[in-house]
C-alpha positions in Angstrom: 10.5 137.7 -56.6 10.5 139.9 -53.1 9.5 138.1 -50.0 6.2 138.4 -48.6 7.5 140.9 -45.6 9.3 142.8 -47.9 6.2 143.4 -50.0 3.4 143.8 -47.5 6.0 146.3 -45.7 6.2 148.3 -48.6 2.3 148.2 -49.0 1.9 149.4 -45.7 4.4 152.5 -46.3 2.2 153.4 -49.4 -0.9 153.4 -47.7 0.6 155.5 -44.7 1.8 158.0 -47.0 -1.1 158.3 -48.9 -3.1 158.7 -45.8 -0.9 161.2 -44.5 -0.8 163.5 -47.5 -4.6 163.6 -47.8 -4.5 167.1 -46.6 -1.4 168.1 -48.4 -3.1 166.7 -51.3 -6.2 169.1 -50.5 -3.9 172.2 -50.4 -2.1 171.1 -53.9 -5.3 170.7 -56.1 -6.9 174.1 -54.1 -6.3 176.2 -57.1 -7.9 173.5 -59.4 -11.6 173.0 -61.1 -13.9 171.4 -58.5 -14.3 168.8 -61.2 -10.2 168.1 -60.5 -10.3 168.7 -57.3 -12.6 165.7 -57.2 -10.9 164.0 -59.6 -7.5 164.1 -57.9 -9.3 163.1 -54.2 -10.7 160.2 -56.2 -7.9 158.8 -57.3 -5.9 159.2 -54.2 -9.0 157.0 -52.3 -9.1 154.3 -55.2 -5.6 153.7 -54.5 -6.3 153.2 -50.8 -8.4 151.1 -50.9 -6.7 149.3 -53.3 -3.4 148.9 -51.3 -5.6 148.0 -48.7 -7.1 145.2 -50.7 -3.4 144.2 -51.8 -2.1 144.1 -48.1 -5.2 142.2 -46.9 -4.3 139.5 -49.7 -0.4 139.7 -48.9 -1.4 138.9 -45.2 -3.8 136.0 -46.1 -0.9 134.6 -48.7 1.2 135.1 -45.8 -0.9 133.0 -43.6 -1.6 129.9 -45.9 2.2 129.8 -46.7 3.1 129.5 -43.6 0.1 126.9 -42.9 1.4 124.7 -45.5 4.8 125.4 -44.0 3.9 123.5 -40.7 2.0 120.9 -42.7 4.7 120.2 -44.6 7.0 120.1 -41.7 4.4 117.3 -40.2 
């Protein structure tokens, strides 16, 4: 299993890529029908939302592990 810091970093990079790609996505889907444009944009938004949730979960997991290590060291 990958270290938690690496998993957090990867999720944050994915989120940045999704957010930075938003204007380009609009240009790429412009030739498509309105329905398909909405579908592609909705998928990107859902992916960003899930990635944010994963980052929060990983940060909580990291905090819990650090607290557990601190108590174990006592």
